[in-house]
C-alpha positions as CSV (number, residue, x, y, z in Angstrom):
1,M,111.3,-49.1,-22.4
2,T,111.9,-45.4,-22.0
3,I,113.9,-44.6,-18.8
4,Y,113.9,-41.2,-17.0
5,A,116.5,-40.0,-14.5
6,Y,115.9,-38.1,-11.4
7,A,118.5,-35.3,-10.6
8,R,119.3,-37.5,-7.5
9,Y,119.9,-40.3,-9.6
10,R,122.1,-38.6,-11.9
11,H,124.0,-36.6,-9.4
12,N,124.6,-39.9,-7.3
13,Y,125.8,-41.9,-10.5
14,K,128.1,-39.3,-11.3
15,N,129.6,-39.6,-7.9
16,L,129.9,-43.4,-8.0
17,D,133.4,-44.8,-9.0
18,P,134.0,-45.5,-12.8
19,Q,134.1,-49.2,-12.6
20,L,130.9,-49.2,-10.6
21,Q,129.5,-46.9,-13.2
22,K,130.4,-49.4,-15.9
23,L,128.6,-52.0,-14.2
24,V,125.2,-50.0,-13.5
25,D,125.6,-49.1,-17.1
26,R,125.4,-52.8,-17.9
27,R,122.6,-53.5,-15.2
28,V,120.6,-50.8,-16.9
29,S,121.2,-52.1,-20.4
30,L,119.6,-55.4,-18.9
31,F,116.9,-53.7,-17.2
32,R,115.9,-52.0,-20.4
33,R,115.8,-55.3,-22.3
34,S,114.1,-57.6,-19.4
35,P,113.1,-55.3,-16.1
36,F,112.5,-58.7,-14.2
37,D,115.3,-60.7,-15.5
38,P,116.6,-62.6,-12.5
39,R,120.2,-61.4,-12.5
40,L,118.8,-58.2,-11.6
41,D,116.7,-59.3,-8.6
42,A,114.0,-56.4,-9.1
43,H,111.3,-56.5,-6.4
44,R,109.1,-54.0,-4.9
45,L,109.6,-52.4,-1.7
46,H,107.5,-52.1,1.5
47,G,106.5,-49.5,4.0
48,K,106.9,-46.3,2.7
49,L,108.2,-46.9,-0.1
50,K,105.5,-49.2,-1.4
51,N,105.2,-47.8,-4.7
52,Q,108.8,-48.0,-5.6
53,W,111.0,-51.1,-6.7
54,S,114.7,-51.7,-6.9
55,F,116.9,-53.9,-8.7
56,S,120.5,-55.2,-7.7
57,V,123.9,-53.8,-9.3
58,D,126.0,-55.7,-7.0
59,A,125.8,-57.0,-3.6
60,Q,125.8,-53.4,-2.0
61,N,124.6,-51.2,-4.6
62,R,120.9,-50.9,-5.9
63,V,118.9,-48.6,-8.4
64,L,115.7,-47.2,-6.7
65,F,113.1,-46.8,-9.4
66,E,109.4,-46.5,-10.2
67,F,107.4,-47.9,-13.3
68,L,105.2,-45.3,-14.9
69,D,102.6,-47.2,-16.3
70,K,100.9,-50.7,-15.9
71,K,102.7,-52.6,-18.5
72,N,105.9,-51.4,-17.2
73,E,107.1,-50.1,-20.4
74,N,108.4,-46.8,-18.7
75,A,110.3,-46.3,-15.6
76,V,112.0,-43.5,-13.5
77,F,115.3,-44.1,-11.8
78,L,114.9,-42.3,-8.5
79,D,118.4,-43.2,-7.0
80,V,121.6,-45.5,-7.2
81,G,123.8,-46.3,-4.3
82,D,124.2,-48.5,-1.3
83,H,121.2,-49.3,1.0
84,S,121.2,-45.7,2.3
85,I,119.1,-44.9,-0.8
86,Y,116.0,-46.4,1.0
87,K,116.3,-43.7,3.8
């Protein structure tokens, strides 16, 4: 899987606590191997974010992303952080 990262994702990732960055890295690695692994709880969003998805990093933090193709082989990470990323 090819993963692209928007500037907002890169900026917010850089501002995370180093331990949380390591957890994000492990989750991204899992996502790359299997985007629908149950441990990620990947799900499509609703409403104004209906074209976007998110997966869990931990109980509070998520990665917001979009698939770029119908086969789900490419994705772009839009943001990372707590639930405020949905606004």
